[in-house]
C-alpha positions as CSV (number, residue, x, y, z in Angstrom):
1,X,72.1,50.0,72.5
2,X,74.0,49.0,75.6
3,X,76.7,46.3,75.7
4,X,78.1,44.3,78.7
5,X,81.2,42.2,78.6
6,X,80.8,39.3,81.0
7,X,84.0,37.3,80.6
8,X,86.6,39.5,82.4
9,X,89.4,37.3,81.0
10,X,88.7,38.6,77.5
11,X,90.2,41.9,78.6
12,X,93.0,42.1,76.0
13,X,90.7,41.9,72.9
14,X,88.3,44.3,74.6
15,X,91.1,46.9,75.1
16,X,92.1,46.4,71.4
17,X,88.5,46.9,70.3
18,X,88.3,50.1,72.3
19,X,91.5,51.3,70.7
20,X,90.1,50.6,67.2
21,X,86.9,52.5,67.9
22,X,88.8,55.5,69.3
23,X,87.8,55.0,73.0
24,X,91.4,54.4,74.1
25,X,94.7,55.8,72.9
26,X,96.6,53.9,70.2
27,X,99.4,53.1,72.7
28,X,97.2,52.0,75.6
29,X,98.1,48.4,75.3
30,X,101.7,49.2,76.2
31,X,100.5,49.4,79.8
32,X,98.8,46.0,79.6
33,X,99.1,44.0,82.8
34,X,101.7,46.4,84.3
35,X,101.6,47.2,88.0
36,X,100.1,50.6,88.8
37,X,97.9,50.8,85.6
38,X,94.3,50.1,85.0
39,X,94.9,47.9,81.9
40,X,94.8,44.6,83.9
41,X,95.0,41.1,82.4
42,X,91.6,40.3,83.8
43,X,89.1,43.1,83.6
44,X,87.4,44.6,86.7
45,X,84.9,47.4,87.2
46,X,87.8,49.9,87.3
47,X,89.3,48.9,84.0
48,X,88.4,50.2,80.5
49,X,85.4,48.4,79.0
50,X,84.3,46.8,82.2
51,X,81.8,48.9,84.1
52,X,80.4,46.2,86.3
53,X,81.9,43.6,88.6
54,X,83.0,40.5,86.7
55,X,83.5,37.9,89.4
56,X,82.0,35.5,90.0
57,X,81.7,34.8,86.2
58,X,78.2,35.3,84.7
59,X,77.4,38.2,87.0
60,X,77.1,40.6,84.0
61,X,73.9,39.0,82.8
62,X,72.1,39.9,86.0
63,X,73.1,43.5,85.6
64,X,72.1,43.4,81.9
65,X,68.8,41.8,82.7
66,X,68.0,44.5,85.3
67,X,69.0,47.2,82.7
68,X,66.7,45.6,80.1
69,X,63.8,45.4,82.6
70,X,64.3,49.0,83.5
71,X,64.1,50.0,79.9
72,X,60.9,48.1,79.5
73,X,59.3,49.8,82.5
74,X,60.3,53.2,81.2
75,X,59.2,52.3,77.7
76,X,62.6,53.1,76.3
77,X,63.9,51.7,73.0
78,X,67.1,49.9,72.4
79,X,68.5,46.4,73.0
80,X,70.9,45.3,75.8
81,X,73.7,43.0,74.6
82,X,75.8,40.7,76.7
83,X,78.9,38.9,75.5
84,X,79.4,35.7,77.4
85,X,81.9,32.8,77.4
86,X,80.8,29.1,77.4
87,X,82.6,28.4,80.7
88,X,80.2,30.8,82.4
89,X,77.3,28.6,81.4
90,X,78.3,26.3,84.2
91,X,77.3,29.0,86.7
92,X,73.9,28.8,88.3
93,X,73.4,32.5,88.2
94,X,73.2,32.4,84.4
95,X,70.3,30.1,84.4
96,X,68.4,32.0,87.1
97,X,68.9,35.2,85.1
98,X,67.6,33.7,81.9
99,X,64.6,32.3,83.7
100,X,63.9,35.8,85.1
101,X,64.4,37.4,81.6
102,X,61.9,35.0,80.1
103,X,59.4,35.7,83.0
104,X,59.6,39.4,82.6
105,X,59.4,39.1,78.8
106,X,62.7,40.8,78.1
107,X,62.8,40.6,74.3
108,X,65.3,43.6,74.4
109,X,68.0,41.3,76.0
110,X,70.4,39.6,73.6
111,X,73.1,37.2,74.7
112,X,76.0,36.5,72.4
113,X,77.8,33.4,73.6
114,X,81.3,32.5,72.5
115,X,81.3,28.7,72.6
116,X,85.0,27.6,72.1
117,X,84.9,24.5,74.3
118,X,87.8,25.8,76.4
119,X,88.2,27.0,80.0
120,X,91.0,27.4,82.4
121,X,91.1,23.8,83.6
122,X,90.7,22.2,80.2
123,X,87.8,21.6,77.9
124,X,84.2,22.3,78.9
125,X,83.3,18.8,77.8
126,X,85.6,17.2,80.4
127,X,85.3,19.8,83.2
128,X,81.5,20.0,83.1
129,X,79.6,19.3,79.9
130,X,77.1,22.0,78.9
131,X,75.5,20.7,75.8
132,X,72.8,20.6,74.4
133,X,72.8,24.4,74.9
134,X,70.0,25.2,72.4
135,X,67.6,22.9,74.1
136,X,68.6,24.1,77.6
137,X,68.1,27.8,76.7
138,X,64.8,27.1,75.0
139,X,63.6,25.1,78.1
140,X,64.3,28.3,80.2
141,X,62.2,30.3,77.8
142,X,64.7,31.9,75.4
143,X,64.7,32.2,71.6
144,X,67.9,30.5,70.3
145,X,69.9,31.0,67.1
146,X,73.0,29.0,66.4
147,X,75.8,30.4,64.1
148,X,79.4,30.1,63.1
149,X,81.0,32.5,65.5
150,X,83.6,33.5,62.9
151,X,80.9,34.7,60.5
152,X,80.2,38.3,61.6
153,X,77.3,38.9,59.1
154,X,75.7,35.7,60.4
155,X,75.9,37.1,64.0
156,X,74.4,40.4,62.8
157,X,71.6,38.6,61.0
158,X,70.9,36.4,64.1
159,X,70.5,39.5,66.3
160,X,67.5,40.5,64.1
161,X,65.8,37.1,64.7
162,X,64.4,37.9,68.1
163,X,60.9,36.7,69.2
164,X,58.3,38.9,71.0
165,X,58.5,38.5,74.8
166,X,61.6,36.3,74.8
167,X,65.2,37.0,75.4
168,X,67.4,36.1,72.4
169,X,70.5,33.8,72.8
170,X,73.0,33.7,69.9
171,X,75.2,30.6,70.2
172,X,78.4,31.4,68.4
173,X,80.6,28.3,67.9
174,X,84.2,29.3,67.5
175,X,87.7,27.8,67.2
176,X,90.0,29.4,69.8
177,X,93.1,28.7,67.6
178,X,91.5,30.0,64.4
179,X,94.3,31.2,62.1
180,X,97.0,30.9,64.8
181,X,99.2,27.8,64.2
182,X,101.2,28.5,67.3
183,X,98.1,28.1,69.5
184,X,97.0,25.0,67.6
185,X,100.2,23.3,68.6
186,X,99.4,24.0,72.3
187,X,96.0,22.3,72.4
188,X,94.4,21.7,74.8
189,X,96.4,24.0,77.1
190,X,95.4,27.4,75.8
191,X,95.1,29.6,78.9
192,X,97.9,31.8,80.2
193,X,100.0,31.4,77.1
194,X,103.4,33.1,77.4
195,X,105.8,33.5,74.6
196,X,109.4,33.1,75.5
197,X,112.2,34.9,73.8
198,X,113.9,32.8,71.2
199,X,112.6,30.4,68.6
200,X,108.9,30.5,69.8
201,X,108.8,34.3,70.0
202,X,110.5,34.8,66.6
203,X,108.1,32.2,65.1
204,X,105.1,34.2,66.4
205,X,106.5,37.5,65.1
206,X,107.3,36.1,61.7
207,X,103.8,34.6,61.4
208,X,102.1,38.0,62.0
209,X,104.5,40.0,59.8
210,X,103.6,37.7,56.9
211,X,99.8,37.9,57.3
């Protein structure tokens, strides 16, 4: 199995995941977004967890598609996974790549899409609507499974529902403020959230200490 992280702005949780699985030191996040260190706020191909260029958004699927195609040619086993964000689905490159994946019958390519309805300039619905995603992906030749993105077993089950000769797309609908009241209060401005020392910062720390 090979995994690609497409949304470079998901860097912080990617670093945290690498720490949890022992790929980064426990104190690695202490260098997050500090000048002179590789732990950047937005991942790049020189930061941990991001081995390919991540801008423009949606580039990772082309790299992943090429990797999946190569494995097919070499008759190698194993799936290629790509984590994507819903804002990336506004990029034309994504749809070209899916069309190519269907044409080359890349049933070893699996997209896991985080559909949270948010992007840097507001909601996807208002910036550029992307629904109905299931019908769009199916029209481009993919097999589509829709799940609750907070249900990990459901995502794991969906990954086993692929169809021969078709790329698999798992649409994971999520709530970006799930379990975090502080973010819920900020809707719809959820990008570049900074906590200021004082009441807001203390409220945040108290919330997590009591979890």
